[in-house]
N, C-alpha and C positions, 0 to 999 in steps of 0.2 A: 504494500500500500504506500503510495507517495506520502512524503512527510507532511505536505500541506493538508491533505485529506485527513490524515491521522490527527493533526493539530485541530482541525475543525470539529472532528467527532469528539475529541476529548474536552474541548472548551465550549461546545455548543455554538461555535462560530458559524453563521449561516454560509452555506456554499453558494457559489454563483448560480443564480436562477436563470432560466431561459429569458431571452430578451423581452422586455416589456412587462414581465411578471412583477418586478419590483415596483413598478409605477402603479399598478392597479391595487396593490396592497398598501400603498402609502396613505398617510393621513391627509385628508382633504384640507385641513386647516393650514397645512404647509403651503399648499398652492394658493390659497386665498391671501395668506400673509405675504408671499412672494409677489403676487400681483399688486397688492396694496403698496408694498415698498417700491415697486417699479413705477406705480402711478405717482407716488410722492416724489420720486426722483424726476419724473417728467415735469410735474408742476413746478418744482424748484428750478429746473433748468429754464423753463419758459419765463418764470418770474425774474430770474437772474438776467436773462437776455433783455427783457423789457426795461429793467432798472438800468442795465448797462447802456442801452440806447437812449433812454430819457434821463440820463444822469444830470441832476440839477447843479451838481458841484463842478461839472466839467467847464473848463475855461472856453469861451468862444474863440473860434479860430480867427486869426487876423485877416483883414481883407486882402484879396489878391493884389490889388494895386499897391497897398502898403508894403507887401513883401517884395514886389518888383522894384519899388523905390529903394528899399533897403539893399537889394542886390546891386542896384546901380550906384549906391554910395559906398560899397565895399572897396577896399584898397586895390585888390586884384582887378576888379572891373574898371576902376579909374585908371590903373596902369595900362590895361589893354586899350582903353578908349583913347589914350594919348597918341597911339600909333594910328595913322590914317587908314592903312589897310585893315588893321584889326577892327577899327571903328566901323568900317564899311561892312565887315563880316558880322559884327555884333548887331548892327542895325537892320541888315537885309537878309541874313541867312535864316531860313525856316528851321534848320536843325538847331540853331542856337536858341530860338524861341521854344523848341521842344524841351530844352533843359529846364525850363520853368513854365511849362504849359498849364500847370494847375498849382493849387496851394501846396499840395504834397511835395511836388518837385521843387517848388520855390523854397520851401522850408529845408529840403535836403541840400539845395545849393547854398543856402546860408549857413548850414551847420556842418556839413560833411566835407572835409578837405579833399578827399578822393574825388568826389563829384565835381568840386571846383577845379581840381587839376585836370580832370577829363575835359571840361569845357575850355579851359585855358589852352590845352594842347590842341584841341580841335580848331579853335579860333586861330591859333598861330599857324597851323598847317594850311588852313583855308586862306589865310592872309598871304602866306608864301606863294600859294598857287595863283592868287589874283595879282600879286606883285610881278610875277614872271610874264 
């Protein structure tokens, strides 16, 4: 006799039943409790999402025009605009405008140095093409 079967007989440990048999003999209050807990989790998730979206403590986002004005006042932008070819690219290239097309990108351009360096490199490359 295999060791596990012998252990089960000596300790009254239930042997593996055919599939599905354990489910039919289970306590129905377990199913109700599990469904109740799942329902509570769903309600909490929905309420959390509503509170997150309607957060009264959230600071309002700055206006897009204010962000663009801040970008144009930065040192690196002023330095680029001193060069005639770079100023032409800054004013006329649609790819440059895509760097701050929305408030999200404008905030990134103000705060992330890597994003700023990407724009600076692009403007310098395009200015070199226009200068030739």
